[in-house]
C-alpha positions in Angstrom: 74.4 102.2 87.2 77.7 100.4 87.8 79.3 98.5 84.9 81.4 95.3 84.9 83.2 94.1 81.8 84.0 90.4 81.4 86.3 89.0 78.7 86.1 85.2 78.4 85.4 82.7 75.7 83.2 80.7 78.0 80.1 83.0 77.7 77.6 80.4 79.0 79.5 80.3 82.3 78.5 83.9 83.1 74.7 83.4 82.6 73.8 83.0 86.3 75.9 86.0 87.3 74.1 88.1 84.7 70.7 87.0 86.0 71.5 87.3 89.7 73.3 90.7 89.6 70.8 93.4 90.7 70.2 95.2 87.4 69.6 98.5 89.3 73.1 98.3 90.8 75.4 96.5 88.4 75.2 95.8 84.7 77.3 92.9 83.3 78.8 93.2 79.8 80.4 90.0 78.4 82.6 89.6 75.3 84.5 86.5 74.2 87.5 88.5 72.9 89.3 91.7 74.0 89.1 93.3 70.6 85.3 93.1 70.7 85.3 94.7 74.2 87.4 97.7 73.3 84.5 99.6 71.7 82.5 99.5 74.9 85.5 100.8 77.0 85.5 104.0 74.9 81.9 104.8 75.9 81.3 103.2 79.3 83.2 103.6 82.6 83.8 100.1 84.0 84.8 99.9 87.7 85.8 96.3 87.2 87.2 94.2 84.4 87.3 90.4 84.7 89.8 88.7 82.4 90.4 85.0 81.6 94.1 84.3 82.1 93.9 82.4 78.8 92.3 85.3 76.8 93.0 84.2 73.3 93.6 87.5 71.6 95.5 89.4 74.5 97.9 88.5 77.3 95.9 89.1 80.5 98.9 90.2 82.6 100.3 92.6 80.0 96.7 93.9 79.5 96.3 94.4 83.2 99.5 96.4 83.4 98.4 98.7 80.5 95.0 99.2 82.0 96.4 100.1 85.4 98.4 102.9 83.8 95.2 104.9 83.2 94.4 107.8 85.4 91.0 106.4 86.3 92.0 102.7 86.1 89.4 100.0 86.6 90.1 97.2 89.1 91.1 93.9 87.4 90.3 90.3 88.4 92.1 87.6 86.5 90.4 84.2 86.6 92.1 80.9 85.6 91.3 77.3 85.1 94.9 76.3 85.8 96.5 78.3 88.6 100.2 79.1 88.3 102.1 80.6 91.3 104.5 82.6 89.1 101.6 83.9 87.0 99.7 84.8 90.1 102.7 86.9 91.4 103.0 88.6 88.1 99.3 89.4 88.0 99.3 91.0 91.5 102.5 93.0 90.7 100.9 94.2 87.5 98.1 95.7 89.6 95.4 93.0 89.5 93.0 93.0 92.5 92.8 89.2 92.5 94.1 86.2 90.6 91.7 83.4 91.4 90.7 79.9 90.3 87.4 80.0 88.4 84.5 79.3 90.9 82.1 76.5 90.2 79.4 79.1 89.7 79.9 82.7 88.4 77.4 83.9 91.0 79.9 83.1 93.7 81.8 86.2 92.6 78.9 88.6 93.5 80.2 89.4 97.1 83.6 90.2 95.7 82.2 92.4 93.0 80.1 94.3 95.6 83.2 94.9 97.7 85.1 96.3 94.8 82.1 98.5 93.8 82.2 100.0 97.3 85.9 100.6 97.1 85.6 102.1 93.6 82.8 104.5 94.7 84.8 105.6 97.7 87.9 106.3 95.6 85.9 108.2 93.1 84.3 110.3 95.8 87.7 111.1 97.3 88.9 112.4 93.9 85.9 114.6 93.6 86.6 116.4 96.9 89.4 118.8 97.8 91.6 115.8 98.6 92.9 115.7 95.0 96.3 114.1 94.0 97.7 117.6 93.8 96.8 118.3 97.4 98.6 115.2 98.4 101.9 116.1 96.7 102.9 119.5 98.1 106.1 120.8 96.5 105.2 119.6 93.0 104.0 122.6 91.1 101.8 122.5 88.0 98.2 122.4 86.8 98.7 121.0 83.3 96.8 117.9 82.2 100.1 116.1 81.9 101.2 116.7 85.5 97.7 116.0 86.8 97.8 112.6 85.1 101.2 111.9 86.6 99.9 112.9 90.1 96.8 110.7 89.6 99.1 107.7 88.9 101.4 108.6 91.8 98.4 108.9 94.1 97.2 105.4 93.2 100.8 104.0 93.5 101.3 105.6 96.9 98.4 103.5 98.3 99.9 100.2 97.2 103.2 98.5 97.9 103.9 97.8 94.2 107.2 98.7 92.6 107.2 102.0 90.6 109.4 103.0 87.7 109.5 106.7 87.0 110.9 107.7 83.6 111.8 111.2 82.4 114.5 113.4 81.2 117.1 114.8 83.5 115.6 117.7 85.6 112.0 116.6 85.3 111.7 115.9 89.0 111.9 112.1 89.3 113.4 112.0 92.8 110.9 114.6 94.0 108.0 112.5 92.8 109.5 109.3 94.3 109.9 111.2 97.7 106.2 112.3 97.4 105.0 108.7 96.7 106.9 107.5 99.8 105.6 110.3 102.0 102.0 109.5 101.0 102.5 105.7 101.5 101.9 103.5 104.6 105.8 103.5 104.9 106.0 107.2 105.3 107.4 107.1 108.8 110.3 104.8 107.8 113.5 105.5 105.9 113.6 106.7 102.3 117.0 105.5 101.1 118.4 106.9 97.8 120.9 105.0 95.7 122.5 107.0 92.9 123.3 104.1 90.5 125.2 106.3 88.2 127.6 107.4 90.9 128.4 104.0 92.4 131.9 102.7 91.6 131.7 99.2 90.0 133.9 97.8 92.7 131.8 99.1 95.6 128.3 98.5 94.2 127.7 95.2 96.0 129.1 96.3 99.4 127.1 99.5 99.2 123.9 97.8 98.5 124.3 94.5 100.4 126.8 95.5 103.1 129.9 93.4 103.9 131.4 91.3 106.6 134.6 92.1 108.5 137.6 91.0 106.3 135.6 90.7 103.2 138.1 92.9 101.4 141.0 95.2 102.2 139.8 97.9 104.5 136.7 96.0 105.7 137.6 96.2 109.4 134.1 95.8 110.7 130.6 94.5 109.7 128.7 97.1 107.7 125.0 97.1 106.7 124.2 98.1 103.2 121.5 100.4 101.9 119.1 97.5 101.3 119.1 96.9 105.1 118.8 100.6 105.8 115.6 100.6 103.7 114.0 97.8 105.8 110.4 98.8 106.5 110.7 101.8 104.3 111.4 102.7 100.6 114.5 102.1 98.5 114.9 104.5 95.6 117.2 103.5 92.8 118.0 106.7 90.8 119.2 106.1 87.2 118.6 102.4 87.6 119.5 101.9 83.9 123.2 102.4 84.9 123.3 99.1 86.9 125.8 96.6 85.5 124.5 93.3 84.2 126.1 91.4 87.1 124.4 93.6 89.7 121.1 93.4 87.8 121.2 89.6 88.3 122.0 89.9 92.0 119.3 92.5 92.6 116.7 90.5 90.8 117.0 87.8 93.4 116.6 90.4 96.2 113.4 91.7 94.5 112.0 88.2 94.2 112.8 87.0 97.7 113.7 90.1 99.7 116.7 88.0 100.8 120.4 88.7 100.3 123.9 88.1 101.8 126.5 90.6 102.8 129.7 90.5 100.7 131.8 87.8 102.3 129.0 86.5 104.4 127.1 83.2 104.5 124.1 84.2 106.6 121.0 85.0 104.5 119.4 88.3 105.6 116.0 89.8 104.8 114.8 93.3 104.2 111.1 94.4 103.8 111.5 97.4 101.5 109.3 99.0 98.8 111.2 99.7 95.6 110.9 102.9 93.6 113.3 103.5 90.7 113.9 106.1 88.0 115.7 106.4 84.7 116.2 108.8 81.8 116.8 105.9 79.5 114.4 103.8 77.4 114.9 100.5 79.2 112.9 98.6 76.6 115.6 99.5 74.1 118.2 98.3 76.7 116.4 94.9 76.8 116.6 94.8 73.0 120.3 95.6 73.0 121.1 93.2 75.8 122.2 95.8 78.3 119.2 95.5 80.7 117.5 92.3 81.9 113.9 91.9 80.7 112.9 90.0 83.9 114.2 92.8 86.1 112.4 95.4 84.0 109.2 93.5 84.5 109.7 93.6 88.2 110.6 97.2 88.4 107.5 98.6 86.6 104.4 97.3 88.3 103.5 100.9 88.0 105.2 103.2 85.4 105.0 107.0 85.5 106.3 109.1 82.6 107.2 112.6 83.7 106.9 115.1 80.8 109.6 117.8 80.2 108.7 121.4 80.9 108.7 122.3 77.2 105.6 120.0 76.8 103.7 121.7 79.6 104.6 125.4 79.4 101.4 126.4 81.2 103.1 125.1 84.4 105.9 127.7 84.2 103.9 130.3 86.2 103.0 127.8 88.9 106.7 126.8 89.3 107.6 130.5 89.5 104.9 131.2 92.1 106.0 128.2 94.1 109.7 129.1 94.3 109.6 132.9 94.3 108.7 133.4 98.0 111.5 131.1 99.1 114.0 132.7 96.9 113.0 136.2 98.0 113.3 135.3 101.6 116.7 133.7 101.1 118.3 136.7 99.3 116.5 139.3 101.4 
């Protein structure tokens, strides 16, 4: 039996869907408020959750983002009576399957629900075979529940084009995980461009990222493409993104929103189709509170968020790491 959860104050609207859904295949559970639905989530695996954008006791987009952080995350549909383009973009970036105008009849959603059910079953079957997230990410050693959870998130993120923010202490393997996400994504055959935000001199940040025109500054004797252009068709990885200055944060936000930019000293608007991965060892929410990091940029960066645990919190992985590195080290030193 498959289960669908619907959170919407308009309970009467869903009557025809409840009656027409084949009870042998899909069972519909409806609640007017999110707090009333939470009890069911603890006991039932829902492959799909339908949220009203105007859910009165929870923000649908924030809720979608939180739900999509789960290892076995359900798919999310957000319905609305008043569509909003900005809200639609935020919903999709937060991981929603669809952001749609409420149909005249709820039963019109049945074909969509069936498609999602097929997708969910296929994904579940893939996780139950040898093609586990760990098998996808060779080079990342460990078998602890913490690292398995990270790899499950990474596996899900790799199949989408959503931005990913990886957080963890120095040495936890943030760049390695970002590389693995890229190599398991549809962009794997294109460039993986690394930007070390902590090492970029303030005076060269813009020209390094955006490129420059000839004569834009002293020493600019020719046109130079920036790293954003080099990542066109591939992945741009911003390491230690929390080190970006406020002025660059503002410039980069526009690039993320429109994938358009200008070289330093240039007038022509250029485009770059890149997928963004970023990493930080800082708490960027605190940065927002202290005014050192833009809240709107942080929202864009973390469509997915993966928290990498330090080794001290997963000591059972030490032997896996030793087994992974020992043959290479022995071979190198003879």
